[in-house]
N, C-alpha and C positions, 0 to 999 in steps of 0.2 A: 620434750621439755618445752615449756612455754616461756615467753619473754619475761614474764613476771618472776618465774622461778629461777631463771638464769640470772636475772638481775640480783635477786637476793643471794644467790650462790656466789656471784662475782664480788658483791659488796662484802660478804663475809670473808671470802678468801683474801681480798686486798686488805681488809682490816687486820686480819690475823698475821698476814705477811708483814705489813707495816709495823705492827707491834713487835714482832720478832726482830725486824731490822732496827727498830729503835732501841731494843734491849741490847743487841749484840754489836751494832755498828755505830749508830749515832742517834741521839734523841731528836734530831731534826726530822727523822722519818715520821714523827707523830703528826707533822703537818699533813701527810698523806691520809692518816686516820681521820683528822679533822675535815679534810676535803671530802672524804667518802661520807662522813656523817652529815655534813652540810648539803651534799648532793642528794642524799636520801631524804633529808628534811624538805628541801625545795620540791623534790619529785612527789612528795606526799600531797602538796598543794596544787602542783601544775600537771601532774600525771605525765611528765616528760623527763627523760634522763638521756644523756648522750649515749650511754651504753645500750639503751633500748633500740636506737637507730641501727647500731652495729648488729645486735641480735636479730632484728628483723631482716637486715641485709643477708644474714647467714641462713635465712629461711625459717626461722622460728615463728610460730604463730602466737597470737595473743590468747590469753585465757578467755574462755566463754562462760557465761553464766547459764546454768542449766535450770532455768525457770520455765514454767508453762505460761502460755499466753492468756489462758483463761483462769479465773480464780477457782479454787477448789470448793466444792459444796461443803457447808458446815453441817456437822452432825446435829440432829434435833436435840434440844435440851429438854429435860423432863422437869 
């Protein structure tokens, strides 16, 4: 599992758990849902999230892009 996939998994789990806690325990748990959403929003712009540091410390690798270094030849047009 890559850091990016683990981050999405953790964010989804924390969001669902906090929604369940807000329904069954207290609506104040919705603050945790808002925190996860804001954290995902800022990480979209900065490409950094505190959970990423933890996942990398656990030995997870970053996702790699499987592109070639040379452009592919184009087919001849008729």
